[in-house]
C-alpha positions in Angstrom: -9.1 13.6 30.1 -11.0 13.4 26.8 -9.6 11.4 23.9 -9.0 14.5 21.9 -7.3 16.3 24.8 -5.3 13.2 25.5 -4.1 12.9 21.9 -3.1 16.5 21.8 -1.1 16.1 25.0 0.6 13.0 23.7 1.5 14.8 20.4 2.9 17.8 22.3 4.9 15.5 24.5 6.2 13.6 21.5 7.4 16.8 19.8 9.3 17.9 22.9 10.8 14.4 23.4 11.9 14.5 19.8 13.8 17.7 20.3 15.8 16.3 23.2 16.3 12.8 21.8 19.8 13.6 20.6 20.8 14.6 24.1 19.2 11.5 25.7 20.6 9.1 23.1 24.0 10.1 21.7 25.3 8.7 18.4 27.5 6.3 20.3 24.6 4.7 22.2 24.7 0.9 22.5 22.5 -0.9 20.0 19.4 -2.9 21.2 19.7 -6.7 20.9 16.9 -6.9 18.3 18.8 -4.6 15.8 20.2 -5.9 12.6 21.2 -4.7 9.1 20.9 -5.6 5.4 23.8 -4.9 3.1 22.8 -5.9 -0.4 24.5 -3.5 -2.7 28.2 -3.6 -3.7 28.6 0.0 -2.5 27.8 -1.2 1.0 30.6 -3.7 1.3 32.8 -1.3 3.4 30.0 -0.9 5.9 29.7 -4.6 6.8 32.6 -4.5 9.2 31.5 -1.2 10.9 30.0 -1.2 14.3 31.2 -4.5 15.7 28.9 -5.9 18.3 26.0 -3.6 17.3 23.9 -6.0 15.3 22.4 -9.3 16.3 21.7 -10.3 12.7 22.8 -9.3 9.3 21.9 -10.1 5.7 24.5 -9.8 2.9 24.9 -11.1 -0.6 26.6 -14.4 -1.1 29.3 -12.9 -3.3 30.3 -10.5 -0.6 32.3 -13.4 1.0 35.0 -12.5 -1.6 35.3 -9.0 -0.2 34.8 -9.7 3.5 36.6 -12.1 5.8 33.6 -14.0 7.1 35.3 -15.8 10.0 36.8 -12.5 11.2 33.4 -10.8 10.8 31.8 -13.5 13.0 34.5 -13.3 15.6 34.1 -9.6 15.9 30.3 -10.1 16.3 29.9 -13.1 18.6 26.3 -14.3 18.6 25.3 -12.5 15.4 23.2 -14.5 13.0 24.5 -14.1 9.4 22.1 -14.6 6.5 22.8 -15.1 2.8 20.6 -13.4 0.3 19.0 -15.8 -2.2 16.1 -14.9 -4.4 13.3 -17.5 -4.7 11.4 -16.3 -7.8 13.9 -15.3 -10.4 17.4 -14.1 -11.4 19.2 -11.7 -13.7 20.7 -12.9 -17.0 24.4 -12.6 -16.1 27.5 -14.4 -17.5 29.0 -17.0 -15.1 32.1 -14.9 -14.5 29.9 -12.2 -13.0 28.1 -14.5 -10.6 30.5 -16.9 -8.8 28.1 -16.8 -5.9 24.8 -15.8 -7.5 21.9 -14.0 -5.7 19.5 -16.7 -7.0 19.5 -19.7 -9.3 21.8 -18.9 -12.2 19.5 -17.9 -15.2 21.9 -19.1 -17.8 22.4 -22.5 -16.1 18.7 -22.9 -15.7 18.1 -21.9 -19.4 20.7 -24.5 -20.5 19.7 -27.3 -18.2 16.1 -26.9 -17.1 14.3 -24.4 -19.5 11.0 -25.7 -18.2 11.7 -24.0 -14.9 11.5 -20.6 -16.7 8.0 -19.2 -16.7 6.9 -18.1 -20.2 4.0 -16.2 -21.6 1.5 -17.6 -24.2 3.9 -16.7 -27.0 6.8 -18.6 -25.4 8.7 -15.5 -24.2 10.2 -15.5 -20.7 8.2 -13.6 -18.2 10.2 -10.9 -16.4 9.4 -8.8 -13.3 10.4 -5.8 -11.3 11.1 -3.7 -14.3 12.0 -6.4 -16.7 15.5 -7.4 -15.4 14.6 -10.5 -13.4 13.4 -13.6 -15.2 10.6 -15.5 -13.4 11.0 -19.1 -12.2 8.4 -21.7 -11.7 8.4 -21.8 -7.9 5.7 -24.5 -8.0 7.9 -27.0 -9.8 9.2 -29.5 -7.3 12.4 -30.2 -9.1 13.1 -26.4 -9.0 12.3 -26.3 -5.3 14.7 -29.2 -4.6 17.6 -27.7 -6.6 17.0 -24.3 -5.0 17.1 -25.9 -1.5 20.3 -27.8 -2.4 22.1 -24.8 -3.7 20.9 -22.5 -0.9 22.2 -25.0 1.7 25.5 -25.5 -0.2 26.2 -21.8 -0.6 25.2 -21.0 3.0 27.4 -23.8 4.5 30.5 -23.1 2.3 30.2 -19.4 3.0 29.8 -19.7 6.8 26.2 -18.4 6.9 23.7 -19.3 9.6 20.7 -18.9 7.4 19.2 -17.8 4.1 17.2 -14.7 3.5 14.8 -15.8 0.8 13.6 -12.8 -1.2 10.4 -12.5 -3.3 8.3 -14.9 -1.3 5.3 -13.0 -2.6 1.6 -13.5 -2.6 0.0 -13.3 -6.0 -1.9 -10.1 -5.5 1.2 -8.2 -4.5 3.5 -9.6 -7.2 1.7 -10.4 -10.5 1.2 -6.7 -11.4 5.0 -6.4 -11.9 5.1 -9.3 -14.4 5.7 -8.5 -18.1 2.9 -10.9 -19.0 0.5 -13.4 -17.4 1.4 -17.0 -18.2 -1.3 -19.7 -18.7 0.1 -21.7 -15.8 -0.5 -18.9 -13.3 -3.6 -17.1 -14.5 -4.7 -15.9 -11.1 -3.3 -14.4 -7.9 -4.4 -17.5 -6.0 -2.6 -19.9 -8.4 0.8 -18.1 -7.7 0.1 -17.9 -4.0 -0.5 -21.7 -3.8 2.7 -22.3 -5.8 4.7 -20.2 -3.3 3.1 -22.1 -0.4 4.2 -25.4 -2.0 7.7 -24.0 -2.2 7.8 -23.2 1.5 6.3 -26.6 2.4 9.1 -28.4 0.5 12.1 -26.1 1.1 11.7 -25.2 4.7 12.1 -28.7 6.1 15.2 -29.3 3.9 16.9 -26.2 5.2 15.9 -27.0 8.8 17.3 -30.5 8.5 20.6 -29.1 7.3 20.8 -26.7 10.2 20.2 -23.6 8.0 17.6 -21.0 9.2 15.2 -19.6 6.7 14.0 -16.0 6.7 11.4 -15.3 3.9 10.8 -11.8 2.8 7.1 -11.8 2.2 5.1 -9.2 0.1 1.4 -9.1 0.6 -1.4 -6.7 -0.2 -4.0 -5.1 2.1 -6.5 -7.6 1.0 -4.2 -10.7 1.3 -5.5 -13.6 3.3 -4.1 -13.2 6.9 -4.3 -16.9 7.9 -2.1 -17.7 4.8 0.5 -15.2 5.9 0.6 -16.7 9.4 0.8 -20.2 8.0 3.8 -19.2 5.9 5.5 -17.7 8.9 5.1 -20.9 10.8 6.3 -23.0 7.9 9.5 -21.0 7.6 10.0 -20.2 11.3 10.4 -16.5 10.5 8.8 -13.7 8.6 10.5 -10.6 7.1 8.6 -7.5 6.1 10.1 -5.0 3.7 8.8 -1.4 3.7 7.8 -1.7 7.3 5.3 1.2 8.1 6.8 3.2 5.3 7.6 3.4 1.6 11.0 4.3 0.1 11.9 7.9 0.5 14.2 10.4 -1.1 13.6 9.2 -4.7 13.6 12.6 -6.3 16.9 14.6 -6.5 17.2 17.2 -3.7 14.0 15.9 -2.1 13.5 16.3 1.6 12.6 12.8 2.7 12.3 13.3 6.4 8.6 12.6 6.5 8.0 11.1 3.0 6.5 7.7 2.7 5.4 7.1 6.3 2.3 5.0 6.8 -0.4 6.4 9.0 -4.0 5.8 10.0 -5.6 2.6 8.6 -2.5 1.7 6.6 -0.3 1.8 9.8 -2.9 -0.2 11.7 -2.9 -2.9 9.0 0.8 -3.3 9.2 0.7 -3.3 13.0 -2.0 -6.0 13.1 0.1 -8.2 10.7 3.1 -7.8 13.1 0.9 -8.7 16.1 -0.6 -11.8 14.4 2.8 -13.1 13.4 4.3 -12.5 16.9 1.3 -14.1 18.6 1.8 -17.2 16.5 5.3 -17.5 18.1 7.3 -16.6 15.0 10.0 -14.0 14.8 9.0 -10.9 12.8 11.8 -9.0 11.0 11.0 -5.5 10.0 13.0 -3.1 7.8 12.2 0.1 6.0 13.8 -0.2 2.5 15.7 2.5 0.6 15.4 5.0 3.5 17.1 8.3 3.7 20.3 7.9 5.8 19.5 11.1 7.7 15.7 10.7 8.0 15.7 10.8 11.7 11.9 11.0 12.1 11.4 8.0 9.8 14.0 6.0 11.8 12.3 6.9 15.1 8.7 6.3 13.8 9.3 2.9 12.2 11.6 1.6 15.1 9.2 2.7 17.8 6.3 1.2 15.9 8.2 -2.1 15.8 8.8 -2.0 19.5 5.1 -1.8 20.3 4.6 -5.4 19.2 8.1 -6.9 19.4 8.3 -10.1 21.5 12.0 -10.5 22.5 11.4 -13.9 24.0 11.4 -17.2 22.2 9.8 -15.8 19.0 12.8 -13.7 18.2 12.6 -11.2 15.3 14.4 -7.9 14.7 14.4 -4.5 13.2 16.8 -2.8 10.7 16.9 0.6 9.0 18.3 0.0 5.6 19.3 2.5 2.9 20.2 0.0 0.2 18.4 0.3 -3.1 17.8 4.0 -2.8 19.8 7.2 -3.5 21.6 6.9 -0.2 23.0 3.5 -0.9 26.5 3.3 0.6 25.8 5.8 3.4 26.0 4.4 6.9 22.5 4.4 8.4 23.6 3.7 11.9 21.9 6.3 14.1 20.7 6.4 17.7 17.3 7.4 16.4 16.7 3.7 15.7 19.5 1.8 17.5 18.5 2.9 21.0 18.1 0.3 23.7 15.3 0.6 26.2 15.8 -2.8 27.7 13.1 -5.5 28.1 9.4 -4.6 27.8 7.6 -4.3 31.2 4.1 -4.2 29.8 2.1 -4.8 26.6 1.3 -1.9 24.3 -1.6 0.2 25.4 -3.8 2.4 23.1 -4.1 5.8 24.7 -6.6 7.1 22.1 -7.5 6.2 18.6 -4.3 5.7 16.6 -2.0 6.6 19.6 -0.1 3.7 21.3 2.5 3.5 24.0 4.6 0.8 25.6 6.8 0.8 28.7 10.3 -0.8 28.9 12.9 -1.1 31.6 14.6 2.1 30.7 11.9 4.2 29.1 8.9 4.1 26.9 7.8 4.7 23.3 4.8 6.6 22.1 3.5 6.3 18.5 0.9 8.6 17.0 -0.1 7.0 13.7 -2.5 9.9 13.0 0.3 12.6 13.0 2.9 10.0 11.9 5.2 10.9 14.8 6.9 8.9 17.5 8.9 9.7 20.7 11.2 7.9 23.0 10.7 8.9 26.6 13.0 8.3 29.6 
């Protein structure tokens, strides 16, 4: 069969399989052991205790310990790894009463006690990022690194967390464009990237020695140095990737977000190669589409099936989550059989059937991903 004929056959089969998926995988299907979830918005607090036993890992804000009985949550989910969100690169300017368990190093405390940790522009104004709400910290400062590690360990241990989800562990070329100004200390992308690497080299061993796992959420660009990304993964012992094979969807009111934002072609292949390289280095790769539509079935299936092509369920670990937080569907329960399905252990490596079309067999079925058409199917 020719490549074009083979691709057409696979696409037709994928469409048919998609139509019957709801029958094959009912909404109450058991969740695969790699599945997890991130609940980072206050509106998601009621969801934390839903679906006991469904998730093998979960990320929540530290302050959520006030609203959720952590020991009871862990008892209802034996074996689940619970991570505390803690930003590495900055924090909001909030009064102490609003952040008893902050999502990063308290900005007002840093401003009062260590103003040199606040990155400033050439005029002496604090540099902000991601829309101007977060104040940038000097991640290359060893004293800051040590205090970050101390607090992360303390908050995690007192809160009953297994690990820390470190957000904004970003390479320069994927991060500096969001800054309000370019400071003299970090005039280039490489300068910031090197500062972040020094952070990981110092902080990772401290958390490991304290028995606290570290999961860095790394942002990189298409031209980012791949060996550096693999090295970071090895330093931390894990690697998380936001916006996995997709961009946020459903941003416009009334917008149909079923297919919006999916990566395809060369973009999909780049993300897939990043996943493969991290997994082949023996490090767990954690993938999660961010701000996804809670009923975007095709997006759920496409991103989760793409993840399964390269996932190594062995010693490397890793996992997948479909998260709606940060988008218009925040607070809606994203649990759906379109991404929680369990096909069992892989029985073979992923195979490329034709350019852009990949498949992989498992104990109880197989997945087929067509990155050209941006479709995926789960076959019995």
